Structures are given as structure tokens and as C-alpha cells.
N, C-alpha and C positions, 0 to 999 in steps of 0.2 A: 143703114141703121136708123131706127126710129127715134125721133126726137123726144117722144113721150116716155121712152124707157127710163126707169128710175136708177139713179146712180147708187151703188152699195156703199154703206158707211164704213169708216175704218174700224170701229169697235166691233161690228159684226164680223169683219174679216179676222180679227184676232181671236175671237171666240171660236171661229171655225177651225183655225189652226190648232188651238188647244184641244178641241174635241177630237180632231184627227189624231193627235199625238197620244191622248189618253187611250183611244181605241187601240192604237198600236202597242202600247205598254201592256194593256189588258190582254190582248191577243198573245203577247210574248209570255206573260205569266201563265196563262192557261196552257200554252203549248209546252212549256218546260216546268210544269208544276212538280214533277217528280224530283227534278234537280233541286228545286227550292226546298222541298220537304226533307231531302237528305242533308242539305246544308244546315237547316234548322236543327235537325236531330244531332248532327256533329257538334254544333255550338252548345246544345243542351248537355250532351255527355261531357264535354270539356269543362263546363261550368260545375257539373256535379262532382267530377274528379278533383277539381281544384278545391271545392268546398270540403271534401273528405280529407285531403292532404293538409289543409290549413287547420282542420280540427285536430288531427294527430299531432301537429307541431305544437299547438297550444296546450294539448294534454301533456306532451312530453316536457314542455317548459314548466308547466304548472306543477308537475309531480316528479321532481328529481329523484333519480335512483341512486342510492348510496352504494358505492363499490368499495369493498374491503379486501385488500390483498394481504394474505398471510404467508410469510416465508418461514420455512422451517430450516434452521441451521443446526444440523445434527453432527456431532463430532464422535466418530467411532475410534477411540484410542484405547487400546487394551493395556492392562497392567504390565504385560510383557514388554510393550514398547517403552514404557516409563522405566522399567527395570533395566532395559538395554542401555538407556542413556546413563543411568546411575552406574552401571557396570563398566562403563568406559573408564571410570576411576579418575585418573589424573588428566586434568585439562591444562594445557599451556597456552597462555594468551600473549606473552611478550618474552622475547629472548634477546639478550644483549651480551655480546662478546667484548671483553675488555682486557687490557694489559696493565700491569703495575710493576714499577721498579721499586724494590724495597732493599734497604741496606741497614747494616749494623756496624757500629764502631765501638771498640773496646781498647782500653789502655792496659797493658800488661807489663810484667817485670822485664820481659825480653823485648819489649817494644809494643807499639800500637798495632792493632790488627783490624782489618776491615773486610766485610763481605757484602756484595750487592748481587741480587738476582732479579731476573725478569720473569714474572708469572703471567700465565694466560688463563683466563677463566670465562665461562659462559654461565650467566645468571638467567634463570627461567622463573617467570612470575605466573602463578596460576592457582588452582585449588584442586582438591581431591574429593570426589563425590562418594567414594566407596565407604566413607565413615558417617555419612549424613543419615538421620533417622528416616523412617519410611514416609513421614508426612512432609518431606521436603518439597513435594509437588501437590498442589491443590487445584482442582478444576472448579470454576464457578461459571457455568454456562459456556460462553465462548471466550472466557478469559482464563488463562493459565497463570497461576501464582507459583513462583519458584523461589525457594529459600535455599541459598547456597552458602558455602563457607566464604569467609573473607579471603581476599587474595594474599598470597604469601610467597616467599622464596621456596620453590619446590625442592631444590637439592642444596643442602648445606655444604656439601663437598664439591663445589663448582669449579675449583681450580684443577686444570689438567696438568698433573705433575710431569707427564711425559713430554710436555712442551716447555717446561721450565728451563731457562737458560742462565748460565752463570755469566754475570756482567764483569765482576771484579772480585777477587778473593785473595786476601793476604793473612797469613797466619793459619792456625789450626782451630777448627770449629767443630764442636761435638753435636750430637743429635738434638739436644735440648735447645741449643742456640739456633739451629736450623729450623726447628719447629716454631720458635719464637719469631723468626723471620717470615715463615709461612703465614702465621696468624696475623702478622702486621700487614702483609699484602692483602690477605683476605678481608680484613676489616676496612681497609681503604677502598677496595672494590665495592663492597656492600654500601659504604657511605656514598660513593659516587653514583651507583646505579639505582639503589632502592630509594628513589626520591618520590615526592608526592606527584610530580608530573608523570613519571613512568608508571606509577600505580594507577593514576587516572587513565592513562592510555590503555593499560591492561584491562581496566574495568570496562572501558568502552568496547574493547574487543570481546570481552566475555559477554556483556549484555547483548551485543550484536549477534554473536554466535548462538546463544540460547534462544534469542528471539526468532532467528531463522529456523532453528530446529522445531520449535513449537508452532510456528506459522505453517511449516510443511505438514504438520500433523492436523491442521485445520483450524487452529485457534486464531481468532481475530485480534486478540489483545494478549500481551505477555507482560507480566510484572515480575521483575527480578529483584529479590531482596538479599543482601549480603549480611547474614545474621549469625552464622556459626563461627 
């Protein structure tokens, strides 16, 4: 080896390496230029689609659409159906069976006499629609307004005389005395059964039944007035 040969500097070596690598990258890009072109096109299309989507979202948020839902609640109730309810006539809402021991004592010339009998009766509380006027029912949209009679004792002769039993009898008693004993038992039964609490229970039953009937016809609200 010649002593006069010059030694290469470090900086010149680095530049030579950089130049060689740049040439390699350039050759790679030139060789696969179609691949790079497709990649750029895909990125561009994705960016355009994203821009269009964001534009639609902004437009939708900026211009709200008011949605209005209308529901039609139509009730097809014929006059015949209303008359059918009225034609039922007598409605019973509370039934109470009771017994009463009634007695009479009288002093007579031939000695004192006494009679005692046990009466059995069934008291029924309700009303009768057969006599109400035609405007007893009024429809206002989805509301049914019903005007019915006040609750009362349906049968005044509620004592079952076939079940009456003699408890004690001394002396002779005519038909007038026996009728007086009957009425005494009847009044006691009415006083014991026809109480505000029992009328309130019958009224609850009446309101519940009428409400169910008109609910089944399609009404959403039912108002029951005891007016007659």
C-alpha cells in the first residue's frame, strides 16, 4: 500500500451512506408508484366521506324536525247498547240476611198472654233503572257520565213468612196482633241493616259495577252521580 494515498474523512463517509439510502428509497418509490397512488386515493375518498357525514350531522342538529303523534280514540257505542243497560231494570248491590226475635205481652181478664216469634228476612239494597229518564247517560268524548237513582231497599216485603218460627205462645192472638208483631220485627230488621255503613258499601259496589260496564264499552273515564 502506498504511503502517499490520502485517508478518507469521516464526514465524507456519512454523506456517502446518506446518498446510498436516498437512492434506495427513490428506487423503491419509483418501483411501487401504483401502490402509493392507490393509497393516496383511498385516504382522499375517506376524508371526503367523513366531511359529507359531518355536514349531515351538523345540518340535522341545527334543524330539528318536530314530530307530532295524534291518536284517535273513537268509541262506537250504539243507543241500543245503552238501552240494554237500562232495560236490565233492577240492580242489586248488597244483600243481607238477618233474623229477629219479636214478642208481645198483654194483660187480660183471664190472665196475661204472651207471644214470641222468630222472623227471617233478606234485605236487598240497589236501584231500578227502568224509570230513569232518557238523559240518564251522557257521553263527553271518552268520558261517560251516568245519572242513576239513589240506593234504596228494593223489596219492602223482605220477610220470608214461610221460614217464620213460633218461639213461645200463650193465650189467644188474633190476626191484628200477629200483624203488629210482624211489623215490629220488620222495623227492627230495617234499623239494624239499613245503616250508613251498609249504604256506603252498596254504593261502592254500584260505582264499581257501572264503571266496569262502561270501561268495557271503551270509555276511559266514568262519572257516576246518584241524583234521582
